[in-house]
C-alpha positions as MATLAB code, in Angstrom:
seq = 'MENKGCKFSSETKEYMKQNLENTFLNCSNHLSDQDRNEIGKTSAALSKIMFLKLGKDEACKGHASLYPKRIYN';
ca = [
      -0.017    0.035   -0.091;
       2.825    2.320    0.663;
       3.884    2.101   -3.032;
       0.422    3.442   -3.784;
       0.997    6.447   -1.655;
      -0.141    5.517    1.756;
       1.816    7.010    4.754;
       1.815    4.706    7.709;
       3.068    5.492   11.181;
       6.222    3.687   12.260;
       4.161    1.896   14.921;
       1.639    0.647   12.159;
       4.654   -0.411    9.923;
       6.168   -2.406   12.803;
       2.637   -4.271   13.320;
       2.519   -4.930    9.637;
       5.993   -6.412    9.543;
       5.323   -8.472   12.575;
       2.038   -9.729   11.117;
       3.669  -10.595    7.870;
       6.549  -12.420    9.663;
       4.051  -14.390   11.899;
       1.958  -15.357    8.814;
       4.906  -16.514    6.894;
       6.272  -18.517    9.868;
       2.992  -20.150   10.701;
       1.670  -20.748    7.145;
       4.648  -21.197    4.821;
       5.282  -24.864    5.552;
       1.530  -25.638    4.754;
       1.230  -23.726    1.455;
       2.507  -24.631   -1.964;
       4.263  -22.093   -4.126;
       1.084  -21.897   -6.276;
      -1.061  -21.101   -3.203;
       1.395  -18.455   -2.118;
       1.347  -16.819   -5.539;
      -2.453  -16.811   -5.570;
      -2.639  -15.268   -2.175;
      -0.223  -12.549   -3.313;
      -2.303  -11.896   -6.560;
      -5.556  -11.700   -4.650;
      -4.130   -9.331   -2.005;
      -2.733   -6.980   -4.805;
      -6.132   -7.054   -6.512;
      -7.986   -6.208   -3.403;
      -5.639   -3.238   -2.800;
      -6.422   -2.003   -6.276;
     -10.226   -2.345   -5.672;
     -10.004   -0.443   -2.441;
      -8.073    2.432   -4.095;
     -10.614    2.599   -7.027;
     -13.694    2.294   -4.861;
     -12.726    4.197   -1.857;
     -10.117    6.600   -2.991;
      -6.614    6.936   -1.589;
      -7.456    8.356    1.814;
     -10.052    5.891    2.733;
      -8.081    2.933    1.353;
      -5.090    3.810    3.297;
      -7.094    4.356    6.570;
      -8.870    1.038    5.991;
      -5.600   -0.816    5.492;
      -4.008    0.781    8.428;
      -7.063   -0.196   10.555;
      -6.199   -3.886    9.970;
      -3.055   -3.492   12.218;
      -4.386   -1.793   15.358;
      -1.994   -3.361   17.863;
       0.655   -5.864   18.175;
      -0.314   -9.443   17.288;
       1.084  -12.405   19.160;
       0.811  -15.910   17.618;
];
């Protein structure tokens, strides 16, 4: 989302990074390369739809709201 112009706080960036790392650690052994690629394509498509339908400001706010706090797995 940052490559589309979103500006996230350092705290939100840290939560995003942690969530990504936790997801990779917990799921990577259970997913095939094809499944990982499909998840990536779907995520990119959803980001594009959010920007088109909501506009930049709302899409950025919506994405940031997915990471309100530190997530422990």
